[in-house]
LUMFIDREN-434010 format. One line per 5 residues: number of its first residue (from 0); their letters; for each residue x, y, z of N, C-alpha, C. Coordinates in Angstrom, 2 decimals. Layout:
NUM> a> X:Y:Z:X:Y:Z:X:Y:Z ~ ...
//
This chain:
0> mstkt> 59.20:24.94:15.11:57.98:24.14:14.88:56.78:24.93:15.39 ~ 55.94:25.21:14.50:54.79:26.05:14.84:53.58:25.20:15.17 ~ 52.81:25.69:16.05:51.60:24.98:16.45:50.39:25.71:15.88 ~ 49.55:24.94:15.17:48.37:25.53:14.56:47.14:25.21:15.39 ~ 46.40:26.20:15.58:45.17:26.02:16.35:44.00:25.86:15.40
5> iahdk> 43.32:24.73:15.54:42.17:24.45:14.68:40.91:24.90:15.40 ~ 40.23:25.80:14.77:39.00:26.33:15.36:37.83:25.43:15.00 ~ 37.07:25.06:15.97:35.88:24.23:15.75:34.65:25.12:15.77 ~ 33.84:24.93:14.76:32.61:25.71:14.69:31.61:25.18:15.71 ~ 31.14:26.04:16.53:30.15:25.67:17.52:28.76:26.05:17.02
10> pvkvk> 27.78:25.18:17.28:26.42:25.50:16.84:25.92:26.77:17.52 ~ 25.35:27.60:16.73:24.83:28.86:17.24:23.41:28.65:17.75 ~ 23.18:29.00:18.99:21.86:28.86:19.57:21.00:30.06:19.20 ~ 19.89:29.76:18.58:18.97:30.82:18.18:17.93:31.00:19.29 ~ 17.86:32.17:19.80:16.90:32.46:20.87:15.51:32.67:20.28
15> rstdd> 14.59:31.84:20.72:13.24:31.93:20.20:12.45:32.98:20.98 ~ 11.62:33.66:20.24:10.76:34.66:20.85:9.59:33.98:21.55 ~ 8.86:34.75:22.29:7.69:34.20:23.00:6.64:33.69:22.03 ~ 6.45:34.42:20.93:5.48:33.99:19.92:5.87:32.65:19.32 ~ 7.19:32.48:19.05:7.65:31.21:18.50:7.40:30.07:19.48
20> kiffa> 7.70:30.29:20.75:7.48:29.26:21.75:6.02:28.87:21.84 ~ 5.13:29.86:21.80:3.70:29.57:21.85:3.27:28.79:20.61 ~ 3.80:29.20:19.44:3.44:28.52:18.19:3.88:27.06:18.22 ~ 5.14:26.80:18.62:5.64:25.43:18.65:4.91:24.60:19.71 ~ 4.54:25.21:20.81:3.82:24.48:21.85:2.44:24.06:21.35
25> isgvi> 1.73:25.01:20.72:0.40:24.69:20.19:0.51:23.64:19.08 ~ 1.51:23.79:18.19:1.70:22.82:17.11:1.99:21.43:17.67 ~ 2.82:21.35:18.71:3.13:20.06:19.32:1.91:19.40:19.91 ~ 1.06:20.20:20.57:-0.16:19.65:21.16:-1.10:19.13:20.07 ~ -1.26:19.90:19.01:-2.16:19.49:17.92:-1.65:18.23:17.24
30> igflt> -0.34:18.20:16.92:0.23:17.03:16.27:0.13:15.80:17.17 ~ 0.40:16.00:18.47:0.28:14.88:19.40:-1.13:14.35:19.50 ~ -2.11:15.26:19.49:-3.51:14.85:19.56:-3.92:14.08:18.30 ~ -3.52:14.59:17.13:-3.84:13.91:15.88:-3.16:12.55:15.80 ~ -1.91:12.47:16.27:-1.20:11.18:16.29:-1.92:10.19:17.18
35> livly> -2.40:10.66:18.33:-3.14:9.78:19.24:-4.42:9.27:18.60 ~ -5.10:10.15:17.86:-6.34:9.74:17.18:-6.06:8.64:16.16 ~ -4.93:8.75:15.45:-4.59:7.76:14.44:-4.11:6.46:15.06 ~ -3.30:6.55:16.11:-2.67:5.36:16.68:-3.61:4.56:17.58 ~ -4.53:5.23:18.25:-5.35:4.51:19.23:-6.16:3.37:18.61
40> pliyi> -6.85:3.56:17.49:-7.58:2.41:16.91:-6.66:1.23:16.58 ~ -5.46:1.52:16.09:-4.52:0.44:15.78:-4.10:-0.30:17.04 ~ -3.78:0.47:18.09:-3.37:-0.14:19.36:-4.53:-0.93:19.96 ~ -5.74:-0.39:19.85:-6.91:-1.07:20.41:-7.16:-2.42:19.72 ~ -7.08:-2.41:18.38:-7.30:-3.66:17.65:-6.22:-4.69:18.00
45> lscsf> -4.97:-4.25:18.06:-3.89:-5.15:18.41:-4.05:-5.69:19.83 ~ -4.46:-4.84:20.77:-4.65:-5.29:22.15:-5.81:-6.28:22.25 ~ -6.89:-6.01:21.52:-8.02:-6.94:21.54:-7.64:-8.30:20.97 ~ -6.81:-8.31:19.95:-6.42:-9.59:19.32:-5.58:-10.44:20.26 ~ -4.90:-9.82:21.23:-4.07:-10.57:22.18:-4.75:-10.72:23.55
50> ssana> -6.03:-10.42:23.61:-6.78:-10.56:24.86:-7.65:-11.80:24.81 ~ -8.25:-12.12:25.95:-9.15:-13.27:25.99:-10.51:-12.89:25.41 ~ -11.28:-13.90:25.02:-12.60:-13.65:24.43:-13.52:-12.98:25.43 ~ -13.42:-13.38:26.70:-14.29:-12.78:27.73:-13.96:-11.30:27.93 ~ -12.67:-10.95:27.92:-12.28:-9.55:28.09:-12.76:-8.70:26.93
55> vstgq> -12.74:-9.25:25.73:-13.19:-8.50:24.56:-14.70:-8.30:24.59 ~ -15.44:-9.36:24.90:-16.91:-9.27:24.88:-17.46:-8.38:25.98 ~ -16.77:-8.32:27.12:-17.24:-7.49:28.24:-16.69:-6.07:28.21 ~ -15.89:-5.73:27.20:-15.40:-4.38:27.05:-14.32:-3.98:28.04 ~ -13.54:-4.96:28.51:-12.49:-4.65:29.48:-11.24:-4.06:28.82
60> vvlwp> -11.08:-4.30:27.53:-9.89:-3.83:26.82:-10.06:-2.36:26.49 ~ -9.13:-1.55:26.96:-9.14:-0.12:26.67:-7.89:0.28:25.91 ~ -6.74:-0.09:26.41:-5.47:0.25:25.76:-4.55:-0.94:25.66 ~ -4.38:-1.68:26.78:-3.47:-2.81:26.81:-4.25:-4.12:26.82 ~ -3.62:-5.22:26.36:-4.30:-6.52:26.39:-4.69:-6.93:27.80
65> vdlsv> -5.84:-7.57:27.92:-6.34:-8.08:29.20:-6.42:-9.60:29.10 ~ -5.87:-10.29:30.11:-5.80:-11.76:30.08:-5.10:-12.22:28.81 ~ -3.82:-11.91:28.71:-3.04:-12.15:27.50:-3.29:-13.54:26.93 ~ -3.64:-13.59:25.65:-3.97:-14.86:25.00:-3.73:-14.75:23.50 ~ -3.36:-15.87:22.89:-3.19:-15.94:21.43:-4.22:-16.88:20.82
70> mgyek> -5.32:-17.08:21.53:-6.34:-18.00:21.05:-6.92:-17.56:19.71 ~ -7.09:-16.25:19.54:-7.65:-15.76:18.28:-6.78:-16.12:17.10 ~ -5.47:-15.98:17.24:-4.56:-16.32:16.15:-4.52:-17.83:15.91 ~ -4.64:-18.60:16.98:-4.67:-20.06:16.82:-5.89:-20.48:16.00 ~ -7.03:-19.87:16.30:-8.25:-20.21:15.55:-8.14:-19.78:14.09
75> vfena> -7.51:-18.64:13.86:-7.38:-18.15:12.49:-6.49:-19.07:11.67 ~ -5.32:-19.40:12.21:-4.36:-20.17:11.44:-4.67:-21.67:11.42 ~ -5.63:-22.10:12.23:-6.08:-23.49:12.12:-6.89:-23.70:10.85 ~ -7.40:-22.60:10.29:-8.20:-22.68:9.07:-7.27:-22.75:7.86 ~ -7.32:-23.83:7.12:-6.43:-24.02:5.98:-6.68:-22.99:4.88
80> rvwtg> -7.89:-22.44:4.82:-8.20:-21.46:3.77:-7.42:-20.17:3.96 ~ -7.07:-19.84:5.21:-6.27:-18.65:5.44:-4.90:-18.79:4.78 ~ -4.29:-19.97:4.91:-2.98:-20.20:4.28:-3.10:-20.17:2.76 ~ -4.19:-20.74:2.23:-4.40:-20.68:0.78:-4.57:-19.23:0.31 ~ -5.32:-18.46:1.09:-5.50:-17.05:0.75:-4.19:-16.28:0.80
85> yknti> -3.36:-16.57:1.80:-2.05:-15.93:1.89:-1.22:-16.25:0.66 ~ -1.19:-17.50:0.27:-0.39:-17.90:-0.89:-0.86:-17.18:-2.15 ~ -2.17:-17.18:-2.38:-2.70:-16.52:-3.58:-2.43:-15.02:-3.55 ~ -2.62:-14.39:-2.39:-2.41:-12.95:-2.28:-0.95:-12.59:-2.51 ~ -0.03:-13.38:-1.99:1.39:-13.11:-2.21:1.74:-13.23:-3.69
90> iytvl> 1.19:-14.24:-4.35:1.44:-14.41:-5.79:0.88:-13.22:-6.56 ~ -0.37:-12.85:-6.28:-0.98:-11.71:-6.98:-0.20:-10.42:-6.71 ~ 0.24:-10.24:-5.48:0.92:-8.99:-5.12:2.29:-8.90:-5.77 ~ 3.08:-9.96:-5.67:4.45:-9.92:-6.22:4.42:-9.83:-7.74 ~ 3.69:-10.74:-8.39:3.65:-10.73:-9.85:2.97:-9.48:-10.38
95> gtlvn> 1.87:-9.09:-9.74:1.14:-7.90:-10.19:1.96:-6.64:-10.04 ~ 2.71:-6.51:-8.94:3.53:-5.32:-8.74:4.66:-5.25:-9.76 ~ 5.27:-6.39:-10.08:6.32:-6.41:-11.10:5.78:-5.96:-12.46 ~ 4.61:-6.48:-12.83:3.99:-6.08:-14.10:3.64:-4.60:-14.07 ~ 3.08:-4.12:-12.97:2.70:-2.71:-12.85:3.90:-1.79:-12.99
100> vfmtl> 4.96:-2.08:-12.27:6.15:-1.22:-12.30:6.78:-1.23:-13.69 ~ 6.86:-2.41:-14.31:7.44:-2.50:-15.65:6.62:-1.71:-16.65 ~ 5.31:-1.89:-16.65:4.45:-1.18:-17.60:4.48:0.33:-17.35 ~ 4.52:0.73:-16.10:4.55:2.16:-15.77:5.82:2.81:-16.26 ~ 6.96:2.15:-16.05:8.25:2.73:-16.44:8.40:2.82:-17.96
105> icayp> 8.02:1.76:-18.68:8.20:1.80:-20.13:7.20:2.74:-20.80 ~ 6.16:3.12:-20.06:5.22:4.11:-20.58:5.66:5.52:-20.20 ~ 6.16:5.69:-18.97:6.52:7.02:-18.48:7.76:7.56:-19.18 ~ 8.73:6.70:-19.47:9.97:7.20:-20.07:9.76:7.81:-21.45 ~ 9.06:7.16:-22.38:8.82:7.83:-23.68:8.05:9.14:-23.54
110> larkk> 7.05:9.17:-22.65:6.28:10.40:-22.48:7.10:11.51:-21.82 ~ 8.22:11.15:-21.20:9.10:12.16:-20.62:10.04:12.77:-21.64 ~ 10.14:12.15:-22.81:11.00:12.68:-23.86:10.29:13.81:-24.60 ~ 10.97:14.94:-24.72:10.36:16.12:-25.35:10.12:15.92:-26.85 ~ 10.92:15.09:-27.48:10.83:14.92:-28.92:9.93:13.77:-29.34
115> lpykg> 9.14:13.23:-28.42:8.25:12.12:-28.77:7.14:12.62:-29.69 ~ 6.97:12.04:-30.88:5.89:12.47:-31.78:4.51:12.21:-31.15 ~ 3.61:13.15:-31.34:2.23:13.04:-30.85:2.20:12.82:-29.32 ~ 3.11:13.44:-28.64:3.19:13.28:-27.19:1.91:13.76:-26.50 ~ 1.37:14.89:-26.92:0.15:15.41:-26.33:-1.04:14.49:-26.54
120> fftfl> -1.11:13.87:-27.71:-2.22:12.97:-28.01:-2.19:11.74:-27.11 ~ -1.01:11.14:-26.95:-0.89:9.95:-26.10:-1.16:10.30:-24.64 ~ -0.71:11.46:-24.22:-0.99:11.89:-22.85:-2.48:12.06:-22.62 ~ -3.17:12.62:-23.63:-4.62:12.77:-23.54:-5.32:11.44:-23.42 ~ -4.86:10.44:-24.18:-5.49:9.12:-24.12:-5.39:8.52:-22.72
125> ftftm> -4.25:8.69:-22.08:-4.08:8.15:-20.74:-4.95:8.91:-19.73 ~ -4.91:10.23:-19.78:-5.68:11.01:-18.80:-7.18:10.86:-19.02 ~ -7.60:10.56:-20.24:-9.02:10.37:-20.52:-9.57:9.18:-19.73 ~ -8.74:8.13:-19.56:-9.20:6.95:-18.82:-9.37:7.22:-17.33 ~ -8.80:8.32:-16.83:-8.98:8.67:-15.43:-10.36:9.26:-15.17
130> lfggg> -11.01:9.75:-16.22:-12.30:10.40:-16.08:-13.46:9.51:-16.51 ~ -13.22:8.63:-17.47:-14.29:7.81:-18.02:-13.84:6.35:-18.08 ~ -14.77:5.45:-17.77:-14.50:4.02:-17.83:-15.69:3.28:-18.41 ~ -15.48:2.02:-18.76:-16.53:1.23:-19.39:-17.61:0.78:-18.42 ~ -17.30:0.67:-17.14:-18.27:0.19:-16.17:-18.05:-1.28:-15.86
135> mipty> -18.78:-1.76:-14.87:-18.56:-3.11:-14.37:-18.96:-4.19:-15.38 ~ -20.16:-4.08:-15.94:-20.66:-5.13:-16.83:-19.85:-5.20:-18.13 ~ -19.60:-4.08:-18.83:-18.75:-4.19:-20.03:-17.35:-4.73:-19.72 ~ -16.78:-4.34:-18.58:-15.46:-4.85:-18.21:-15.51:-6.35:-17.97 ~ -16.58:-6.81:-17.33:-16.72:-8.25:-17.10:-16.84:-9.01:-18.41
140> lvmrn> -17.59:-8.44:-19.36:-17.73:-9.10:-20.66:-16.40:-9.16:-21.39 ~ -15.61:-8.12:-21.27:-14.28:-8.13:-21.89:-13.42:-9.23:-21.27 ~ -13.44:-9.34:-19.94:-12.65:-10.40:-19.28:-13.12:-11.78:-19.70 ~ -14.43:-11.93:-19.86:-14.96:-13.23:-20.27:-14.56:-13.55:-21.70 ~ -14.64:-12.57:-22.60:-14.26:-12.81:-23.99:-12.77:-13.08:-24.14
145> lkiln> -11.97:-12.51:-23.25:-10.54:-12.80:-23.27:-10.23:-14.15:-22.63 ~ -11.23:-14.77:-22.01:-11.10:-16.09:-21.39:-10.04:-16.11:-20.29 ~ -10.08:-15.09:-19.44:-9.13:-15.06:-18.32:-9.85:-15.06:-16.98 ~ -11.18:-15.31:-17.00:-11.88:-15.43:-15.73:-11.36:-16.65:-14.97 ~ -11.36:-16.55:-13.66:-10.85:-17.63:-12.81:-9.41:-18.00:-13.12
150> siwvm> -8.61:-16.99:-13.43:-7.19:-17.20:-13.66:-6.41:-16.10:-12.96 ~ -5.12:-16.30:-12.85:-4.27:-15.32:-12.19:-4.22:-14.01:-12.96 ~ -4.41:-14.10:-14.29:-4.28:-12.91:-15.13:-5.42:-11.94:-14.96 ~ -6.59:-12.42:-14.53:-7.71:-11.51:-14.35:-7.47:-10.60:-13.14 ~ -6.55:-10.98:-12.27:-6.20:-10.16:-11.12:-5.04:-9.20:-11.41
155> ilpga> -4.41:-9.36:-12.56:-3.20:-8.59:-12.86:-3.37:-7.69:-14.08 ~ -3.86:-8.24:-15.19:-3.89:-7.50:-16.45:-4.85:-6.30:-16.45 ~ -6.07:-6.38:-15.89:-6.95:-5.20:-15.96:-6.36:-3.95:-15.34 ~ -5.55:-4.08:-14.33:-4.92:-2.90:-13.71:-3.43:-2.89:-13.91 ~ -2.98:-3.28:-15.11:-1.54:-3.41:-15.36:-0.81:-2.07:-15.25
160> igvsq> -1.52:-0.98:-15.43:-0.88:0.33:-15.32:-1.84:1.31:-14.66 ~ -1.32:2.05:-13.72:-2.09:3.11:-13.08:-1.70:4.46:-13.67 ~ -2.66:5.17:-14.18:-2.35:6.42:-14.88:-1.75:7.46:-13.93 ~ -2.27:7.54:-12.73:-1.73:8.53:-11.78:-0.28:8.21:-11.43 ~ 0.04:6.92:-11.24:1.43:6.54:-10.97:2.32:6.80:-12.17
165> mivtr> 1.77:6.60:-13.37:2.54:6.87:-14.57:2.87:8.35:-14.71 ~ 1.90:9.20:-14.38:2.13:10.65:-14.48:3.18:11.09:-13.46 ~ 3.10:10.57:-12.25:4.11:10.90:-11.24:5.49:10.44:-11.68 ~ 5.58:9.24:-12.24:6.87:8.72:-12.70:7.41:9.54:-13.86 ~ 6.55:9.90:-14.79:6.99:10.73:-15.92:7.52:12.07:-15.44
170> tfivn> 6.79:12.70:-14.52:7.23:13.99:-13.99:8.54:13.87:-13.24 ~ 8.70:12.78:-12.52:9.95:12.53:-11.79:11.12:12.44:-12.76 ~ 10.93:11.71:-13.85:12.01:11.55:-14.83:12.34:12.89:-15.47 ~ 11.32:13.68:-15.80:11.54:14.98:-16.43:12.34:15.90:-15.52 ~ 12.00:15.91:-14.22:12.62:16.83:-13.28:13.96:16.35:-12.75
175> tipde> 14.23:15.06:-12.83:15.42:14.49:-12.22:16.53:14.20:-13.22 ~ 16.18:13.72:-14.38:17.17:13.32:-15.37:17.26:14.40:-16.44 ~ 18.32:15.17:-16.48:18.42:16.29:-17.44:18.60:15.80:-18.87 ~ 18.17:16.63:-19.81:18.34:16.29:-21.23:19.82:16.24:-21.61 ~ 20.66:17.02:-20.92:22.09:17.01:-21.24:22.71:15.64:-21.01
180> lleaa> 22.21:14.90:-20.03:22.72:13.56:-19.78:22.39:12.63:-20.94 ~ 21.18:12.77:-21.47:20.79:11.97:-22.63:21.62:12.33:-23.85 ~ 21.83:13.62:-24.07:22.61:14.05:-25.22:24.05:13.56:-25.12 ~ 24.63:13.62:-23.93:26.00:13.13:-23.75:26.08:11.63:-23.99 ~ 25.06:10.89:-23.53:25.05:9.45:-23.74:24.89:9.11:-25.23
185> qidgc> 24.07:9.88:-25.93:23.89:9.63:-27.36:25.15:9.92:-28.16 ~ 25.92:10.91:-27.72:27.19:11.21:-28.40:28.14:10.03:-28.29 ~ 28.09:9.33:-27.15:28.95:8.16:-26.93:28.38:6.90:-27.56 ~ 27.28:7.03:-28.30:26.70:5.88:-29.00:25.69:5.10:-28.19 ~ 25.16:5.69:-27.14:24.19:4.99:-26.29:22.79:5.14:-26.89
190> ndfrf> 22.10:4.01:-27.07:20.74:4.07:-27.60:19.74:4.20:-26.46 ~ 18.48:4.31:-26.81:17.44:4.54:-25.79:17.32:3.38:-24.82 ~ 17.42:2.15:-25.30:17.28:1.00:-24.42:18.40:0.96:-23.38 ~ 19.61:1.22:-23.83:20.75:1.22:-22.90:20.66:2.40:-21.94 ~ 20.26:3.54:-22.43:20.11:4.72:-21.55:19.04:4.47:-20.49
195> fgqfv> 17.96:3.82:-20.89:16.88:3.52:-19.96:17.35:2.55:-18.87 ~ 18.12:1.55:-19.27:18.56:0.55:-18.31:19.70:1.01:-17.41 ~ 20.64:1.79:-17.96:21.84:2.15:-17.21:21.75:3.51:-16.52 ~ 20.81:4.35:-16.94:20.72:5.69:-16.36:19.37:5.95:-15.69 ~ 18.31:5.71:-16.44:16.99:6.06:-15.93:16.61:5.19:-14.71
200> lplsk> 16.77:3.89:-14.83:16.37:3.02:-13.72:17.17:3.27:-12.43 ~ 18.52:3.34:-12.49:19.25:3.62:-11.24:18.92:4.96:-10.60 ~ 18.61:5.97:-11.43:18.32:7.29:-10.89:16.86:7.44:-10.45 ~ 16.06:6.43:-10.70:14.63:6.51:-10.37:14.24:5.58:-9.24 ~ 15.19:5.22:-8.38:14.90:4.29:-7.30:13.82:4.83:-6.36
205> aviav> 13.85:6.13:-6.12:12.88:6.71:-5.17:11.46:6.56:-5.68 ~ 11.22:6.96:-6.92:9.86:6.90:-7.44:9.44:5.45:-7.69 ~ 10.40:4.57:-8.03:10.07:3.16:-8.20:9.59:2.57:-6.89 ~ 10.27:2.93:-5.79:9.85:2.44:-4.48:8.45:2.93:-4.13 ~ 8.15:4.17:-4.49:6.84:4.74:-4.18:5.73:4.03:-4.94
210> iamqy> 5.88:3.91:-6.25:4.81:3.29:-7.04:4.71:1.80:-6.76 ~ 5.84:1.16:-6.45:5.80:-0.26:-6.11:4.99:-0.46:-4.82 ~ 5.20:0.41:-3.85:4.45:0.31:-2.60:2.96:0.54:-2.85 ~ 2.63:1.53:-3.65:1.23:1.81:-3.93:0.57:0.64:-4.67 ~ 1.25:0.10:-5.66:0.71:-1.05:-6.39:0.57:-2.26:-5.47
215> aighw> 1.58:-2.50:-4.63:1.55:-3.67:-3.76:0.38:-3.59:-2.77 ~ 0.16:-2.40:-2.21:-0.97:-2.23:-1.28:-2.29:-2.49:-2.01 ~ -2.38:-1.99:-3.24:-3.60:-2.22:-4.01:-3.87:-3.69:-4.27 ~ -2.83:-4.45:-4.62:-3.00:-5.88:-4.86:-3.29:-6.62:-3.56 ~ -2.61:-6.24:-2.49:-2.82:-6.94:-1.22:-4.24:-6.75:-0.70
220> nsyms> -4.78:-5.57:-0.88:-6.14:-5.28:-0.40:-7.21:-5.53:-1.45 ~ -6.83:-6.10:-2.58:-7.77:-6.30:-3.67:-8.94:-7.20:-3.22 ~ -10.12:-6.67:-3.37:-11.32:-7.41:-2.95:-12.37:-7.47:-4.06 ~ -12.71:-6.30:-4.63:-13.80:-6.25:-5.59:-13.50:-7.04:-6.86 ~ -12.28:-6.92:-7.37:-11.93:-7.66:-8.60:-12.06:-9.16:-8.39
225> afiyl> -11.56:-9.65:-7.26:-11.68:-11.08:-6.97:-13.13:-11.48:-6.76 ~ -13.89:-10.61:-6.13:-15.30:-10.91:-5.87:-16.10:-11.01:-7.16 ~ -15.71:-10.23:-8.18:-16.45:-10.22:-9.44:-15.96:-11.31:-10.39 ~ -14.65:-11.47:-10.51:-14.08:-12.29:-11.57:-13.74:-13.72:-11.16 ~ -13.68:-14.01:-9.87:-13.27:-15.34:-9.41:-14.44:-16.08:-8.80
230> tnakm> -14.67:-17.30:-9.28:-15.67:-18.18:-8.67:-15.04:-19.46:-8.14 ~ -13.80:-19.72:-8.50:-13.07:-20.87:-8.00:-12.46:-20.53:-6.64 ~ -12.91:-21.21:-5.60:-12.45:-20.88:-4.24:-10.96:-21.06:-4.07 ~ -10.34:-21.92:-4.86:-8.90:-22.15:-4.74:-8.09:-20.95:-5.24 ~ -8.74:-20.04:-5.96:-8.06:-18.86:-6.48:-8.31:-17.62:-5.63
235> yplql> -9.11:-17.75:-4.58:-9.47:-16.60:-3.76:-8.24:-15.99:-3.08 ~ -8.15:-14.66:-3.07:-7.11:-14.00:-2.26:-7.50:-13.99:-0.79 ~ -6.62:-13.47:0.02:-6.84:-13.47:1.46:-8.09:-12.70:1.85 ~ -8.36:-11.58:1.18:-9.48:-10.74:1.57:-10.82:-11.47:1.43 ~ -10.98:-12.28:0.39:-12.24:-13.01:0.23:-12.38:-14.11:1.28
240> ylrei> -11.27:-14.77:1.60:-11.33:-15.78:2.65:-11.67:-15.16:4.00 ~ -11.11:-14.00:4.27:-11.42:-13.32:5.53:-12.89:-12.92:5.58 ~ -13.42:-12.49:4.45:-14.84:-12.15:4.39:-15.70:-13.37:4.72 ~ -15.38:-14.52:4.15:-16.15:-15.72:4.42:-16.07:-16.12:5.89 ~ -14.87:-16.02:6.44:-14.69:-16.40:7.85:-15.48:-15.47:8.76
245> limsk> -15.45:-14.17:8.46:-16.20:-13.21:9.28:-17.70:-13.45:9.19 ~ -18.20:-13.77:7.99:-19.63:-14.05:7.83:-20.02:-15.30:8.62 ~ -19.16:-16.31:8.57:-19.43:-17.55:9.30:-19.37:-17.34:10.81 ~ -18.64:-16.30:11.24:-18.48:-16.06:12.68:-19.62:-15.24:13.27 ~ -20.52:-14.72:12.45:-21.63:-13.94:12.97:-22.61:-14.85:13.70
250> idlae> -23.06:-14.40:14.85:-23.90:-15.22:15.71:-25.20:-14.49:16.01 ~ -26.29:-15.20:15.92:-27.60:-14.65:16.30:-27.83:-14.98:17.77 ~ -27.64:-13.99:18.63:-27.75:-14.23:20.07:-29.17:-14.60:20.49 ~ -30.15:-14.24:19.70:-31.54:-14.56:20.06:-31.81:-16.06:20.01 ~ -31.03:-16.80:19.23:-31.24:-18.24:19.10:-30.55:-19.03:20.20
255> iadpe> -29.79:-18.38:21.06:-29.07:-19.08:22.12:-29.75:-18.80:23.44 ~ -30.19:-19.88:24.10:-30.97:-19.71:25.34:-30.09:-19.33:26.51 ~ -28.89:-19.87:26.60:-28.00:-19.62:27.73:-27.29:-18.28:27.54 ~ -27.53:-17.29:28.39:-26.88:-15.98:28.22:-25.36:-16.06:28.31 ~ -24.85:-16.87:29.23:-23.39:-16.98:29.37:-22.76:-17.58:28.12
260> aaiam> -23.40:-18.60:27.55:-22.89:-19.21:26.32:-22.95:-18.21:25.16 ~ -24.02:-17.40:25.15:-24.15:-16.40:24.09:-23.04:-15.37:24.18 ~ -22.74:-14.91:25.40:-21.67:-13.93:25.58:-20.33:-14.52:25.19 ~ -20.10:-15.77:25.56:-18.82:-16.43:25.23:-18.65:-16.57:23.73 ~ -19.71:-16.97:23.04:-19.63:-17.15:21.59:-19.45:-15.81:20.88
265> qgmad> -20.14:-14.78:21.38:-19.99:-13.46:20.77:-18.58:-12.92:21.01 ~ -18.03:-13.19:22.21:-16.67:-12.77:22.50:-15.66:-13.45:21.58 ~ -15.86:-14.75:21.33:-14.96:-15.45:20.42:-15.08:-14.90:19.00 ~ -16.30:-14.56:18.59:-16.48:-13.99:17.25:-15.77:-12.64:17.13 ~ -15.88:-11.81:18.17:-15.19:-10.52:18.15:-13.68:-10.70:18.18
270> llkys> -13.21:-11.64:18.99:-11.77:-11.91:19.05:-11.25:-12.37:17.71 ~ -12.00:-13.22:17.04:-11.61:-13.69:15.71:-11.56:-12.54:14.72 ~ -12.49:-11.61:14.85:-12.52:-10.45:13.95:-11.27:-9.60:14.10 ~ -10.88:-9.29:15.32:-9.69:-8.47:15.55:-8.42:-9.20:15.11 ~ -8.36:-10.48:15.34:-7.18:-11.25:14.91:-7.07:-11.27:13.39
275> livva> -8.19:-11.37:12.71:-8.18:-11.37:11.25:-7.71:-10.03:10.70 ~ -8.11:-8.94:11.35:-7.67:-7.61:10.90:-6.15:-7.50:11.00 ~ -5.59:-7.96:12.11:-4.13:-7.90:12.29:-3.43:-8.79:11.27 ~ -3.96:-9.99:11.06:-3.35:-10.92:10.11:-3.34:-10.34:8.70 ~ -4.40:-9.61:8.34:-4.50:-9.08:6.98:-3.63:-7.85:6.76
280> tapil> -3.37:-7.08:7.80:-2.66:-5.81:7.62:-1.20:-5.86:8.05 ~ -0.81:-6.84:8.85:0.56:-6.87:9.39:1.63:-6.93:8.32 ~ 1.51:-7.75:7.26:2.60:-7.81:6.27:2.91:-6.47:5.61 ~ 1.88:-5.72:5.24:2.11:-4.42:4.60:2.73:-3.44:5.59 ~ 2.29:-3.48:6.84:2.86:-2.59:7.85:4.33:-2.91:8.11
285> cvypf> 4.71:-4.17:7.93:6.11:-4.56:8.14:7.00:-4.14:6.97 ~ 6.43:-4.07:5.78:7.23:-3.73:4.59:7.46:-2.22:4.49 ~ 6.48:-1.43:4.91:6.54:0.02:4.71:7.79:0.67:5.30 ~ 8.23:0.34:6.52:9.41:1.04:7.08:10.67:0.92:6.23 ~ 10.79:-0.16:5.45:12.00:-0.36:4.67:12.10:0.59:3.47
290> iqkyf> 10.97:1.11:3.01:11.00:2.01:1.86:10.53:3.41:2.23 ~ 10.38:3.67:3.53:9.89:4.97:3.96:10.81:6.11:3.53 ~ 12.14:5.84:3.53:13.09:6.90:3.18:12.93:7.35:1.73 ~ 12.41:6.47:0.86:12.19:6.85:-0.53:10.83:7.49:-0.75 ~ 9.90:7.24:0.18:8.51:7.57:-0.08:8.29:9.07:-0.24
295> vkgvm> 8.71:9.85:0.74:8.47:11.30:0.69:9.21:11.92:-0.48 ~ 10.46:11.51:-0.70:11.24:12.06:-1.80:10.60:11.78:-3.15 ~ 10.15:10.56:-3.34:9.55:10.20:-4.62:8.25:10.92:-4.90 ~ 7.42:11.04:-3.87:6.13:11.70:-4.04:6.32:13.19:-4.29 ~ 7.18:13.84:-3.52:7.34:15.30:-3.63:7.99:15.69:-4.95
300> igslk> 9.03:14.96:-5.37:9.69:15.31:-6.62:8.79:15.00:-7.80 ~ 8.04:13.90:-7.69:7.18:13.51:-8.79:5.93:14.33:-8.91 ~ 5.67:15.19:-7.95:4.42:15.96:-8.00:4.68:17.46:-8.12 ~ 5.89:17.85:-8.53:6.18:19.27:-8.63:5.40:19.94:-9.75 ~ 5.43:19.31:-10.89:4.70:19.89:-12.01:4.40:18.80:-13.01
305> g> 3.39:18.98:-13.82:3.00:17.98:-14.80:3.52:18.29:-16.11
//
């Protein structure tokens, strides 16, 4: 009975030169400094939102919350319009993102096919819209003539497809899904609709996650479209409600005789402002980590070549 010795590969340690050590040290310092610049405003806003109004107005908050309090969030969520804005924004975001992703995919797949007739012409039509547009007033007249003002569709249909996202998706499909796969599927009797559903969609999860995130952020932060096309307050998204609340929270300190009362009211207004910022951005920040693994892959593969 023979005994076999299994050799285990040990990681080889690469000895870094002095120049490499200096380079990595400098790179680490620069990256750490830039990360601090990006993170500090976010941490500051979050800390202010959990601090007391007096601590915020007197500038005591530097990094961590002072006099821990959730009064700002209580005041925000006591307003029924915030909940209405949340509901409308969620509807616009979910439905709008589904429409955007569907329209982008059914447009990108044909343009990714080499044998599409007049492919260059259709590509030109799409890219032309990236350079020239009708403007605000003609667009408003179109929405009015279509009779979709003050409706959910005015928040969804005008931006049903993003040309830049479509180009990235088309390039992703060209670089990821080989023509040989299509030819093999066609030999087995697979038509374009079946190939699109059973092959293209499963293999395009990365780019779908990327464009879905981009579309969702656009709908969640949508402000100008709602400001122009919506006059019914019940249809307002969260951003318009937050704007109204912030305007109502502005205080003219010159009209208040008592300095202490003026400072207290200004502190509450500032606290409300920071709480509103957190309320408006927290949902998107919570969703991003779940699709982060697809984000870099989808963007890099989709941007290799046009």
